[in-house]
VOGU-3710 file (C-alpha; in Angstrom, 3 decimals, decimal comma):
1> mfhalvtrgl> 40,166/137,434/82,315  43,163/138,058/84,470  41,413/140,401/86,654  39,112/137,551/87,926  42,261/135,302/88,412  44,018/138,122/90,516  40,856/138,533/92,662  40,700/134,888/93,317  44,229/134,873/94,325  43,852/137,823/96,616
11> rrsvivaasl> 41,284/135,900/98,570  43,673/133,100/99,176  46,668/135,370/100,192  46,719/134,868/103,945  49,981/136,304/105,143  50,980/135,675/108,793  54,188/136,505/110,763  54,864/135,450/114,313  57,890/136,619/116,276  59,220/134,982/119,309
21> vvgfvavsaa> 60,665/136,989/122,172  62,612/135,464/124,893  62,098/136,522/128,347  63,296/135,346/131,759  61,538/132,658/133,955  58,427/130,163/133,148  56,853/129,627/129,898  53,903/131,929/129,121  51,723/130,745/126,256  48,687/132,718/127,504
31> wamrvspmva> 48,834/135,228/124,524  47,222/134,568/121,349  45,448/136,844/118,770  43,356/136,561/115,542  43,241/139,214/112,728  40,524/139,185/110,326  40,193/139,742/107,299  43,875/139,011/106,426  43,466/140,681/103,006  41,493/143,940/102,334
41> eltttgtgsa> 41,155/145,833/98,977  40,536/149,560/98,966  39,672/152,220/96,397  41,102/155,730/96,653  37,831/157,444/97,319  34,342/156,817/98,464  33,046/154,183/101,005  35,442/151,719/99,521  38,554/153,723/100,821  38,167/152,358/104,317
51> arievgnigt> 38,549/148,826/105,727  37,586/147,219/109,214  40,096/144,826/110,448  39,158/142,893/113,509  41,650/141,911/116,111  40,435/139,064/118,396  41,819/137,792/121,657  41,741/134,027/121,780  44,238/133,775/124,657  43,918/133,574/128,395
61> aalpfetrit> 45,304/137,166/129,136  44,396/140,660/128,136  46,051/141,432/124,700  47,789/144,849/124,348  48,641/145,623/120,712  49,903/148,367/118,375  49,684/148,850/114,692  51,990/149,859/112,055  51,871/150,396/107,990  54,555/149,488/105,667
71> ridydadgkm> 54,483/149,574/101,935  55,409/146,420/99,949  57,541/146,274/96,816  59,393/143,395/95,168  62,719/143,382/93,301  63,007/141,328/90,050  64,245/138,302/92,012  61,055/138,398/94,257  62,819/139,913/97,377  60,281/141,784/99,381
81> ietdaddkfl> 61,203/145,497/100,391  59,149/147,011/103,099  59,134/150,776/103,827  57,423/152,713/106,595  54,170/154,199/105,207  52,063/155,261/108,228  51,434/158,560/106,611  49,523/157,022/103,916  46,685/155,731/106,149  44,466/156,988/109,120
91> vfppqgivpv> 44,408/154,059/111,609  42,032/154,208/114,476  42,625/153,137/117,136  46,431/152,839/116,526  46,755/150,774/119,775  44,632/149,239/122,435  44,016/146,417/124,728  41,596/143,451/123,863  40,124/141,645/126,842  40,177/137,871/126,950
101> ggrqvvrvqw> 37,504/136,598/124,435  36,936/140,139/123,132  37,575/141,867/119,982  38,702/145,361/118,755  37,735/146,658/115,276  40,591/148,757/113,690  39,515/151,143/110,902  42,095/151,765/108,176  41,420/154,712/105,956  43,387/155,573/102,893
111> agdlqldtse> 44,827/158,987/103,233  47,284/159,067/100,281  46,838/160,330/96,691  43,397/160,545/95,698  44,383/160,441/92,044  46,347/157,397/92,315  47,462/156,168/88,934  48,384/152,494/89,772  47,622/150,168/92,572  49,918/149,884/95,706
121> ayylwvrqlp> 50,221/147,259/98,331  50,804/147,615/102,022  50,894/145,622/105,194  48,944/146,505/108,362  51,060/144,893/111,199  49,249/144,138/114,408  51,939/143,603/117,011  51,387/142,417/120,499  53,097/144,654/123,131  55,265/143,134/126,002
131> vqtdpdavpe> 53,186/144,736/128,645  52,321/142,941/131,780  48,566/142,725/132,357  48,312/139,654/134,595  48,732/140,636/138,266  49,309/136,941/139,042  52,043/136,409/136,721  55,411/135,331/138,036  57,591/138,326/138,958  60,995/138,778/137,229
141> nsgavsvsvl> 62,952/138,474/140,366  61,434/134,950/141,308  64,258/132,956/139,846  62,279/131,029/137,291  62,825/131,069/133,648  60,193/132,732/131,443  59,708/132,546/127,640  57,048/134,958/126,358  55,485/134,472/122,970  54,633/137,793/121,336
151> ytmkalivva> 52,527/137,646/118,090  52,932/139,733/115,123  50,221/139,438/112,311  50,218/141,272/109,017  46,987/141,979/106,922  47,620/142,665/103,299  45,966/145,992/102,229  45,891/146,785/98,512  44,737/150,281/97,203  43,774/150,346/93,549
161> ppnakpeikv> 42,282/153,182/91,296  38,771/152,321/89,786  38,681/150,081/86,780  42,411/149,281/86,865  43,392/146,005/85,331  46,722/143,950/85,244  48,320/143,164/81,882  50,503/140,207/82,196  53,041/139,077/79,631  55,464/136,176/79,583
171> esvrpimvda> 58,778/137,565/78,585  60,804/134,371/78,509  60,863/130,787/79,596  63,836/128,568/79,896  64,584/125,106/81,526  66,712/125,119/84,791  67,325/122,999/87,727  65,202/124,288/90,645  66,505/123,924/94,270  64,118/122,091/96,544
181> aapeiepaia> 62,394/124,425/99,096  64,209/124,258/102,384  62,048/124,196/105,643  62,004/127,464/107,522  64,090/127,020/110,474  65,610/129,740/112,877  69,330/130,134/112,251  70,103/129,773/115,982  68,400/126,379/115,965  69,552/125,150/112,539
191> geaqatlpst> 73,267/125,917/113,135  75,694/125,951/110,315  75,253/122,206/109,354  72,247/121,862/107,297  71,593/119,110/104,623  71,861/119,971/101,119  68,550/119,420/99,352  68,489/117,891/95,907  67,537/119,955/92,792  64,794/119,088/90,340
201> pgievvvtns> 64,168/119,837/86,710  61,970/122,958/86,224  61,748/126,197/84,312  62,396/129,858/85,032  59,616/132,092/83,974  59,989/136,000/83,642  56,635/137,969/83,613  55,969/141,634/83,412  52,682/143,527/84,306  52,068/146,701/82,137
211> gkryalmsga> 48,724/147,230/83,564  47,684/149,748/86,320  46,737/146,927/88,774  48,786/144,449/90,696  48,565/140,729/89,808  48,770/137,680/91,978  50,124/134,817/89,949  48,808/132,134/92,437  45,249/133,209/91,247  45,801/131,446/87,893
221> twviegtqtd> 46,279/128,036/86,686  49,485/127,843/84,759  49,723/125,533/81,654  53,272/124,694/80,649  54,102/123,031/77,196  57,330/122,048/75,650  59,399/119,032/74,607  61,245/116,701/76,877  64,944/115,900/76,285  63,920/112,535/74,918
231> gqpfrktltg> 61,811/114,136/72,139  58,325/113,408/73,890  55,849/116,192/74,101  55,417/117,736/77,588  52,375/119,277/79,083  51,907/120,148/82,721  49,100/122,017/84,511  49,796/123,625/87,901  46,999/124,793/90,055  47,006/128,111/91,931
241> qeigasvgvg> 47,532/126,047/94,958  50,543/124,394/93,620  51,845/127,749/92,287  51,326/129,183/95,775  53,383/126,384/97,256  56,320/127,199/95,002  56,371/130,942/94,698  53,878/132,246/97,473  51,176/134,655/96,246  53,150/135,698/93,179
251> yvapaggrrt> 52,626/139,497/93,521  53,668/141,346/90,458  53,666/145,162/90,778  51,758/147,266/88,163  53,235/149,837/85,663  56,178/147,644/84,519  56,509/145,267/87,440  58,840/142,363/86,685  59,242/139,137/88,489  61,203/135,883/87,781
261> fslptgtald> 59,641/132,609/89,011  61,230/129,217/89,345  58,880/126,350/89,121  59,578/122,577/89,244  58,207/120,439/86,494  59,636/117,270/87,410  60,879/116,527/83,819  63,813/118,017/82,020  62,858/119,992/78,978  64,882/120,564/75,774
271> pnkpisvrft> 66,313/124,044/75,863  66,455/124,108/71,958  62,715/123,611/71,632  59,983/126,163/72,348  58,590/126,318/75,881  55,275/128,060/76,423  53,434/129,148/79,663  49,765/130,409/79,583  47,353/131,269/82,235  43,788/129,900/82,661
281> r> 41,031/129,770/85,325
//
């Protein structure tokens, strides 16, 4: 059952990163790209061991780009760790220039261990290069002020051995106060003074994955049951979309992967009474 939940979550996992690069003189918003699909699942061998990622130029100037591969791992607190992994794939072309309104197909071929025992997750980075392609652009010595917006987009690439499945187990559940999610603001803009956001009653859930395939917890509906502090029974259902809003895709690595998730419930639960969490479609 969980395999189906994970697959559904994978299709929802759109991961996009944009980086802003400040230059000198006028504002240049003529650059924009589109990457599709944002998620690709590969096998270690056969026709399924390659993916076709399309880079589209929806801007008003030619789009020079380059690619990069990083491996994704998570620690127990959910912090993402990325390491260079270009040697695990053959990427063609690794860089190029997409004309206005055009598109370039990038082929990503698994070149790692053909006998991979457990699934692994990677990012394909597509980074716009700061290369001048418009001959009519304002020259740097013109005295105007320019801000260039350079885009970096990431496509999730997951490599899994045939027939691998996740095996998710809830290790523990306890009531906690969950900090409200703060809006993502650039530190240079936000400064030191930021309003303290209120906490809300919730639970801390520790899950492990003993299977050979990753799990995406946002692919499941979570059912939480317990007892409120006033003695009344408590039951709350959180959809995959609601889970995603709280914890993201909820990636749990295979082969002993462990994650701790904090979810708001809106109601304080009695820590002396059993609290259960189960997953459904």
